[in-house]
C-alpha positions as CSV (number, residue, x, y, z in Angstrom):
1,A,24.5,9.6,9.2
2,Y,22.1,7.1,7.6
3,E,22.6,7.7,3.9
4,N,24.5,4.4,3.5
5,E,22.0,2.3,5.5
6,V,20.0,-0.6,4.1
7,G,16.8,0.7,2.6
8,V,18.4,3.8,1.0
9,Q,17.6,3.0,-2.6
10,A,17.2,4.6,-6.0
11,P,15.4,6.6,-7.3
12,I,14.6,8.4,-4.1
13,G,17.7,7.7,-2.1
14,Y,17.6,8.8,1.6
15,W,14.1,10.0,2.2
16,D,13.0,11.4,5.6
17,P,10.6,14.3,4.8
18,L,9.4,14.5,8.4
19,G,12.9,14.7,9.8
20,L,12.4,11.8,12.2
21,A,16.0,10.9,12.0
22,A,17.3,14.5,12.2
23,S,18.4,14.1,15.8
24,G,21.0,11.5,14.7
25,T,20.1,9.3,17.7
26,N,21.1,5.8,16.6
27,S,18.8,4.1,19.1
28,D,15.8,6.0,17.7
29,Y,16.8,5.2,14.1
30,K,17.1,1.5,14.8
31,R,13.8,1.4,16.6
32,R,12.0,3.1,13.7
33,R,13.7,0.8,11.2
34,E,12.7,-2.3,13.2
35,V,9.1,-1.0,13.2
36,E,9.2,-0.3,9.5
37,I,10.5,-3.8,8.7
38,K,7.9,-5.4,11.0
39,H,5.1,-3.5,9.5
40,G,6.4,-4.3,6.0
41,R,6.4,-8.0,6.8
42,V,2.9,-8.0,8.3
43,A,1.7,-6.0,5.2
44,M,3.2,-8.5,2.8
45,F,1.4,-11.4,4.6
46,A,-1.8,-9.3,4.7
47,T,-1.7,-8.6,1.0
48,M,-1.2,-12.2,0.2
49,G,-4.0,-13.0,2.6
50,Y,-6.3,-10.8,0.6
51,I,-5.4,-12.2,-2.8
52,L,-5.1,-16.0,-2.1
53,P,-8.7,-16.6,-0.9
54,E,-9.9,-15.2,-4.2
55,Y,-8.5,-18.3,-5.9
56,W,-8.2,-21.0,-3.3
57,R,-9.6,-21.9,0.1
58,L,-8.6,-24.6,2.6
59,P,-11.0,-27.5,2.6
60,G,-13.1,-28.4,5.7
61,Y,-14.1,-26.4,8.7
62,L,-12.6,-23.2,10.1
63,S,-14.4,-24.1,13.4
64,N,-16.0,-27.4,14.0
65,S,-17.7,-26.2,17.2
66,Y,-19.3,-23.2,15.4
67,G,-19.9,-25.1,12.1
68,V,-18.0,-22.5,10.1
69,K,-16.4,-23.7,6.9
70,F,-13.4,-22.0,5.1
71,S,-15.5,-21.9,1.9
72,E,-18.2,-19.9,3.7
73,M,-15.9,-17.2,5.1
74,P,-16.1,-14.0,3.1
75,N,-12.9,-12.3,2.0
76,G,-11.5,-9.0,3.3
77,L,-13.1,-6.8,5.9
78,A,-16.4,-8.7,5.7
79,A,-14.7,-11.6,7.5
80,I,-14.1,-9.6,10.7
81,S,-17.7,-10.1,11.9
82,K,-17.8,-13.7,10.8
83,V,-14.7,-15.0,12.8
84,P,-15.9,-16.4,16.2
85,A,-14.7,-14.6,19.3
86,L,-12.5,-17.6,20.3
87,G,-10.8,-17.3,16.9
88,W,-9.9,-13.7,17.5
89,A,-8.6,-14.8,21.0
90,Q,-6.3,-17.3,19.2
91,F,-5.0,-14.7,16.8
92,F,-4.0,-12.3,19.5
93,A,-2.6,-15.1,21.7
94,F,-0.4,-16.2,18.8
95,I,0.8,-12.6,18.2
96,F,1.5,-12.2,21.9
97,I,3.6,-15.4,22.0
98,V,5.6,-14.5,18.9
99,E,6.3,-10.9,20.1
100,L,7.5,-12.0,23.5
101,N,9.1,-15.3,23.0
102,V,10.1,-15.7,19.4
103,Y,11.1,-12.4,17.8
104,N,12.2,-10.5,20.9
105,E,15.9,-10.3,20.5
106,Q,17.9,-8.8,17.6
107,V,21.1,-10.4,16.4
108,N,24.1,-8.0,16.6
109,G,21.8,-5.1,17.2
110,E,20.6,-5.3,13.6
111,P,17.0,-4.0,13.2
112,G,14.6,-6.8,12.1
113,N,17.2,-9.6,12.4
114,Y,15.9,-12.1,15.0
115,G,18.1,-15.0,13.8
116,A,15.2,-16.6,11.9
117,G,17.2,-17.0,8.7
118,F,16.0,-16.5,5.1
119,L,12.2,-16.1,5.0
120,G,12.1,-16.9,8.7
121,I,12.3,-20.6,8.1
122,R,14.4,-21.3,11.2
123,S,11.2,-20.4,13.1
124,I,9.7,-23.7,11.9
125,G,12.8,-25.8,12.5
126,I,14.4,-25.6,9.0
127,M,18.0,-24.4,9.2
128,S,19.1,-21.7,6.8
129,P,22.8,-20.7,6.3
130,G,21.8,-17.3,5.2
131,F,23.8,-15.2,2.7
132,K,27.6,-15.1,3.2
133,D,28.4,-12.6,0.6
134,P,27.8,-9.1,2.0
135,E,26.6,-7.5,-1.3
136,T,24.1,-10.4,-1.9
137,R,22.8,-10.1,1.6
138,K,22.4,-6.3,1.3
139,K,20.6,-6.7,-2.0
140,K,18.1,-9.2,-0.3
141,L,17.6,-6.9,2.7
142,N,16.9,-4.0,0.3
143,S,14.4,-6.1,-1.6
144,E,12.6,-7.0,1.6
145,I,12.3,-3.4,2.7
146,A,11.2,-2.2,-0.7
147,N,8.6,-5.0,-1.0
148,G,7.4,-4.2,2.5
149,R,7.0,-0.6,1.7
150,L,5.0,-1.5,-1.4
151,A,2.9,-3.9,0.6
152,M,2.1,-1.3,3.2
153,M,0.7,1.0,0.5
154,A,-1.1,-1.9,-1.2
155,I,-2.9,-3.2,1.9
156,I,-4.0,0.3,2.9
157,G,-5.4,0.7,-0.7
158,M,-7.1,-2.7,-0.4
159,F,-8.7,-1.7,3.0
160,F,-9.9,1.6,1.6
161,Q,-11.4,0.1,-1.5
162,D,-12.9,-2.8,0.4
163,G,-14.5,-0.4,2.9
164,L,-16.0,1.7,0.1
165,T,-17.1,-0.9,-2.4
166,G,-17.1,-4.2,-0.5
167,S,-14.3,-5.5,-2.7
168,A,-10.6,-5.1,-2.4
169,W,-10.4,-4.7,-6.1
170,G,-12.3,-1.4,-6.0
171,D,-15.3,-1.9,-8.2
172,W,-16.4,1.7,-8.7
173,S,-19.9,0.7,-9.7
174,L,-20.5,-0.6,-6.2
175,Y,-19.7,2.7,-4.5
176,T,-23.1,4.1,-5.0
177,E,-23.0,6.7,-2.2
178,S,-20.0,8.6,-3.6
179,P,-20.8,12.3,-4.3
180,L,-18.4,12.0,-7.2
181,R,-21.0,9.9,-9.1
182,A,-23.0,13.0,-9.7
183,F,-20.5,14.0,-12.4
184,E,-19.8,10.7,-14.0
185,G,-21.9,11.4,-17.0
186,E,-20.4,14.9,-17.7
187,L,-18.4,15.8,-20.8
188,G,-14.7,15.2,-20.3
189,V,-15.1,11.9,-18.5
190,Q,-13.3,9.6,-20.9
191,P,-11.3,6.3,-20.9
192,P,-8.9,5.2,-19.8
193,T,-9.0,7.5,-16.7
194,G,-12.8,8.0,-16.5
195,F,-13.8,10.5,-13.8
196,W,-10.5,11.8,-12.4
197,D,-10.4,14.1,-9.4
198,P,-7.3,13.1,-7.4
199,A,-7.4,16.3,-5.3
200,G,-11.0,15.8,-4.4
201,Y,-12.3,19.1,-5.6
202,C,-15.7,17.7,-6.4
203,S,-16.0,15.5,-3.3
204,D,-18.7,17.8,-1.8
205,G,-21.0,17.1,-4.8
206,D,-21.6,20.8,-5.3
207,A,-22.8,21.2,-8.9
208,K,-22.3,25.0,-8.9
209,E,-18.6,24.6,-8.0
210,F,-18.2,21.8,-10.5
211,Y,-19.5,23.9,-13.4
212,R,-17.4,26.9,-12.3
213,R,-14.3,24.8,-12.4
214,R,-15.3,23.3,-15.7
215,R,-15.6,26.8,-17.2
216,V,-12.2,27.7,-15.9
217,E,-10.7,24.4,-17.3
218,L,-12.2,25.0,-20.8
219,K,-11.0,28.6,-20.9
220,H,-7.5,27.6,-19.8
221,G,-7.5,24.8,-22.4
222,R,-8.5,27.2,-25.2
223,V,-5.9,29.7,-24.3
224,A,-3.3,26.9,-24.0
225,M,-4.2,25.6,-27.5
226,L,-3.8,29.0,-29.1
227,A,-0.5,29.5,-27.2
228,T,0.8,26.2,-28.4
229,I,0.0,27.0,-32.0
230,G,1.6,30.4,-31.5
231,Y,4.8,28.7,-30.5
232,I,4.8,26.2,-33.4
233,V,3.7,28.3,-36.4
234,P,6.6,30.9,-36.3
235,E,9.1,28.1,-36.6
236,F,7.7,27.4,-40.1
237,F,6.0,30.6,-41.2
238,K,6.3,34.3,-40.4
239,W,4.3,37.3,-41.8
240,P,6.3,39.3,-44.4
241,G,7.0,42.9,-43.8
């Protein structure tokens, strides 16, 4: 029922591994699509909010009464404890006002369309005619959803790396408490990947298990090398007789 909706894009196509839309209920589908678009938009702003302060800060004071300058504010998660309580109150008050009074009604029942125009510029008083051509409009909406999905993955990665290393850019040398560091100097740790354990087999730091798996890896590698040669040689040479 939803294979032709906006957001169904190559190479994956229609993707619903959890079967959330299996019921075919249109209201549920539209609600989830609206949530996806909102989260994508927030994630895009959040991602830019992580990157921009690395290169540029607003001049002057973030709070005159508290004597906090923009230049003194750390980037990323470290800023949470530095923002004054009244600053957090302003954040949540702004979100509350936007949710209830600005983006609270969808145009023509279309998820994520609050009549704000291209890039939401109608919200700040700049009129936008939008896109009249249906194909151009669909392409732009697909781009927004795709970029939002990418941004959601990106901001979670930034949070994770920032929490572990103190930097959104994931400087591995700063994550001194990782149990994986116990095996960084072992044979097989080579550029460009370095220590690579995506499934987390070594996350417990157990040296006995690490060496058992390393023996298995070496044995499998030796057998695979002989098998590969065994495939190639007969194409060019065979024993007589």
